C-alpha angles and dihedrals in degrees: 000000000000119000112259094020113136116253123218113239126186126212113290113246120238115253135207115341093001093058092044092053093046094047092046091054091049091053091045090053090050092053093046091052089050091051091049090054091052102048093168088073089064095039095052089045089059099047098068098051091044089053090050091052094051097040098045093042097051103024101043099023108109095021098071119068117222117184089348093305128110093189107138092222091055092052091044092058091043090051102050098073088054092050091048091051093046090052095052093046095047087061084076090082092054092050092051093046092050094052092044089051091052089050092048093050094047094245091127089057090054090050089049091057091058124086095251138123111277096227092049094083092059096037091051091050094050092047091053090049088051091056091049090048091051091053090048090050092052092053091045092051090053090052090048091053089051092055092048108272117146138174120230106185103071135269098280092056092044090053089049089052092054090046090056090049092052091047089055090048091051091049092051091048087067089056086052090050091055091048091049091053093047100054133063104228138035089239091058090048091053092050092043091049094053106035094075095036095067096062090039093056098037096045088063142075092268099106106011134022111268094225091083094055125099111270096257094049091042092057091047091049094048094051094040111118087220091057092049092057092045091051092046092050092049091051093047092046091048090237099133105109123226111273095023107149108231109211118243094236113116096241090054093047093047102025098157093055091041091052093050093047094047093048095048092047092050091049094049095045100042096039089055092048092044095051090047091050091047092054093049093043092053097037 
């Protein structure tokens, strides 16, 4: 090469965090496009929470006492934070099934052959699931308003309440990712993603006050990360009725902090385990 001759240089690849963020966004975009092409995934994901809203509001409303009141409107406002939280956490099964499906079809192996950050495949998938969960939550909130639910603490606190719910949903999607990487079929991932969610959501303060539960279940409910987020959302929405007995457990007394701590811990632990599992599964 002659001195002074121009040298051709290609674009410099991103490194470290920059490459991981870029690759994660590319994978997230791919999954969002896929979801848009299969609208029944979103539609079916909306049917169940809407049914829960209608059934619990009109079937159980008036028969469950909250804060000493059996007024259906009081229970309806008490209920909605629990329905919101259940909706965002049940998205865990979909996240696990999607990753298991990609593994089963060999798509993960094709991603592995590309010069991309290893954790980006999982991060992109969980980010796409977060977007879908947010859209579901918006539709569900509209349905809740139609049946009579309202917030009473101002818009900023209401937004903070929904942000905590989405953070919990994102944290649980990493549990779904680990399940999806640990099973052989999407069907097994769906079953594995739901079987533990039912006791988690029902042994909580989502649908009934925990003070009427047996002592063992009551302690479990009050230290349940799901309960902490439900309680935080109720407080931020202004949906705790007058006279409602707040349990003495620390997560119930400081639900916002408890919700944040639980969600961050779950993300850190299960993201680490998921990325490690992904590397061993594709090795």
